[in-house]
N, C-alpha and C positions, 0 to 999 in steps of 0.2 A: 403649773398653776399651784399657788400657795394653798396650804392646808390650814383651815381655821377651826379651832376647837372652841366651843361655846361653854361659858360658865355664867353663873348669875352675876349680872351687872358688868362683867368683863369677858374678854375673849382673848385667845392666844393664836397668833399667826406664826406658822413655820414655813419659810421659803425653801426654794430648791437651789441647786448649785448653778443653774443657768438662768436665774431670774434676779433682777434687781428690784428690791421692795423698799418703799419709803412711806413713812407715816407723818402726816401733817396734823398738828393739833392747834387750833386757833390761828392757822396761817403760818405756824412755825414748824420746821422739820424737827421731829423728835427722834425718829428712828429711820435709818437708811443703810442699805448695804446689799451685797449679793449673798443669797442664802441666809438672810437675816431671820431671826426669830424674836418676837417681842409680844408684850401684853398691850392691849389697847381697849379703850371704851368705845363701843360702836356709835354712840350718840354724838361724840365729839371728835372722832378721828376720821381723816380722809386718807385712804391708802391707795397707792399707785404701784402697779407691778409691770416692769419693763423687761422683756426677754433680752438676754445678752448673748445668746447663741447665734450661730450663722443662719441666716435666712436667705431664701431665694424668691425672686419676684420675676414672673414672666412679663415680657413687654413685646408687643407687636408694633413695630415702627414702620410707617409708610412715608417714603420720601419721594420727591420729584426731582429728576435729573435735569441737567441743563438742556437736554433735547426734549423736555416735556414728557418724559416717560415715568410711570410710577413703578417703584420698586418696593417690595415688602422685605423687611429685615427682622426676622424673629430673633429675639435676644432673651437671655436669662441673666439677671443681675444678682450676684451674691453680695449680701451686705450684713452688717451687724450694728448694734447700737453701741458705739465706742464711748459715748457720753450719755448714759441712761438718765442721769439727772436732768440734762437738757431736754431729752425726749419727754420725760415726765412733765417738765414745765411747759413744753410747747404743744404736746399732743395729749389728749385725754386718755390716760392709761388707768383710770380709776376702776377699782374692783368693788364688788358687793361685799360688805363686811360679814354677810351671813354665809354665803357659799363660795366666795373667792373668785367669782366670774367677773369678766370685764363688763362694765355697764355700757360701754359703747363698742365700736369696732376700730380700735386704733391701728391695727396692722393694715386694714384696708385703706385707711387714710394715708398712712406712710407709703403703702404700695402705689397708690395713685400719684403721690408726689414723685416716687422713684420712676414710675412709668413716664410721667411728663418730662422729668429730667433726662431720662434715657433717650426719649424721642428728640429732645433738643440737642443732646450730645451727638447722636447719630446723624441728625440732619446737618449739624455744623461740620461733622467729619466728612460727609459725602457730598455736600452741596457744591454746585459749580462743576460737577463732573458729568460727562456724557454717560449714556446707559452702558455701552460696551465697556468703558473703563471701570464703572462701578461694579459690573458683574465679574470683571477680571481681577479685582482687588483681592488681596489675601485677607480672609476674615480675622486672622490674628492681628494684622495691622489695624483693621477697623476697630477691633476690641481694645487695643492699646490706646487709640485715640479717644474712644468713648470713655474708658476708665479715667483718663487724664481730665476730661471735661467734667465727668461726674464728681470726681474728688474736688474739683474747683468750684462746684455748684454751691452757692451760699445757702440755698434753701435746705439742702441736705445737711450741710455743716451746722446749720442753726438748730436742727433737731437732733444733733449728735449721731448722725448716720455716717458710717464709714463703708465705702464701696470696696469690696475685696476683689471682685473680678466680674468680667462680662464675657459671656459666650454667645456667639452668633451661629445659627444654623445656616442653611443655604439661602442666599439672597435670590429672590425670584421676582421677575417682572410680571406684568399682566399675562394671563394665559395666551391671548392671541399673539402678543409680542414674543413670548417665550417660544411658541410654536414656530413663528417666523424666524427667530434666531436659531432654532434647532434645525431648520430645514437645510441650510448649507452643509452643516455637519453631517446630517443624515444622508444628503446627496453624496458627500465625499465618502462616507462609510459605504454607501451603496456602490459607488464607483470602484472603491477598493475591493469590495466583495465581488463585483462583476469582473474586475481585473484578475482577482485570485481565481475566480471560476474559469475565465478564459485561459489563464496560465495553466491551471490544472488540466483543462481540456487539451491545451497545446502539448503539455507534457504527456498526457495519455496518448495523443496522436503520435508524438515522437516515439514513445515506447512501443506503440503498435507498429510504427514504421520500422523501428529497430528490430522488433520481433519478426516482422515480415522479411526484412533484409537478412536476418539471421537464418530464417527458414529457407529463403532463396539461396543463400550461400551454402546451406547444408544440402539442398537439392542439387546445386551445381557441383558441389564436392562429391555427392553420391553419384551423379551422372558421370563425373570424370573418373571416379573409381570403377563404375560399371564399364565405361569405355576401356579403361586399362585392363579390366578383367576380361572383356570381350577380346581385346587385342592379344592378351596373354593366352586366352583359350585358343584363338586363331593361330598364334605362333606355336602353341603346343600341338594343335592339330596338324599344322603344316609340318612341324618337326616329326610328328608321328608318321605323317604321310611320306615324308622324305625317307625316314628310317625304314618304313615298310617298302617303299620303292627300291631303296638300296638293298634291302633283304631279298625282295623279289628278284632284283637284278642278279644278286649273288646266287640265288637259288636257280634262276634261269641259266646263268652261266654254268653253274655246277651241273644242271641237268643237260645243258647243251654239250658240256664237256664229256659228261657221262655217255650221252647219246652218240656224240662223235666217236668216243672210244669204242662204244658198242658197235657203231656202224663200221668203224675201221676193223674191228674184230670180225664182224660179219663179212665185210668185204674180203678180208684176208682169208677167212674160212671158205668164202665162195670162190675166191681165186684158187686156193689150194684144191678145193673140190673140182673146180673147172679144169684145173691142170691135171688132176688125177683122172677125171672123166676123159679129157683130151688124150692123155697117155693111154688110157684103156681103149678109147676109140681108135687111137693110132695103132695099138697092138692088135685090136680086132681087125682093123683094115689090113694090117700086115698079114694077119692070118688068112683073111679072105683073099688077099692077093695071091697067095700060094695055093689056095684050094681050087678044085676043078669046077667047071661050070655046073655040073650036076649037083655038086655039094652046095653051090651058091643058090641054085634054084630051089633045092630042098629047104635051105635056110630061109629063103624068101617066102616060100609057101608057109613055113612055120610061123614066121612073123606075121604074114597076112592072116593066117588062121587065128592067130592070137589077137589080132586087132579087128577081125570081122565081127559084126553084130551077131546076136544069137539067132540061128536059123531053125525055125520050127519044122519046116518041111522043105524038101528040095525036089524039084520036078526036073528030070533029065529027059529031054526030047532026043529023038534020033539025030536030028540035025546037030544038036549041041555035042552029042557024044562023037559023032562022025568028025566034026571039026576039031574037037580036042584031040582025038586020036590021030587025026591027020597031022596036027601040029606037033604032037609028041613024036610021031613017026618021022616027020621031017627033021625034027631036032635031033633024033637019034642018028639019023644019017649024017648029019653034019658032024 
């Protein structure tokens, strides 16, 4: 906004580097330029101020597709006044000579014109297309088509407006249609999620099965090793039993051999003793053979007396004495 300094009967205007200012006196342009500064008389001067910096205008465009569906295309148009003198001649950019403020709302007027032109450009770019094709289009391509149409718009050219660029955000259909269009994608995403869940569960089952098989294989291997251990222990026990049996057999044979040797020794001793006793008995019998009968009788009585039991008392009756004497007498006679 230009700065106006008041003096008696005259005033001074100092513009900025981003504004175009012109002064008309009696219908003739007396002062004009970007960042201009000049003196003027407020009673006879008409001053216009046009911004020459880049401006942005929001535009919400609604179009109807070939399949009778409504699509909303939010757009942002960047523009500037390339010919500010034309803009000042076609749009009321007049300012109050007292405070430098616009007397009207020129930017709103220009914005409405840009909004209408943008709607026509977008409609011309997207018309005749079905809904799915419109939603699948690249917004950069839509922006390029809209820029070309806006730059060719005579209404904007007539007021000195140059369109620099157009940006589109997300093109959206009506909420019900959007939900209906999103449903297949959501179903597909849900199916993929379910498939991923099933695959994860299947993988978990496979891992559990592998773990179970591994544990079973470990148990089988452990059982096999236990079987080998038992067999080895049995073989060791059997070997120990065989060794013990062999040792026992050797010991028995040794004892038997020792016993046989001892028995043989005893038998030899017994035989020698028997032979000695037989020789002694034979010598004794030879001695008895040469002895008289009385001597033999005496020896017999001695042996008998040695082998008789102990006699505590002896009762001799006359009959016994008579008989013994008679036998002794008869024997003496013989």
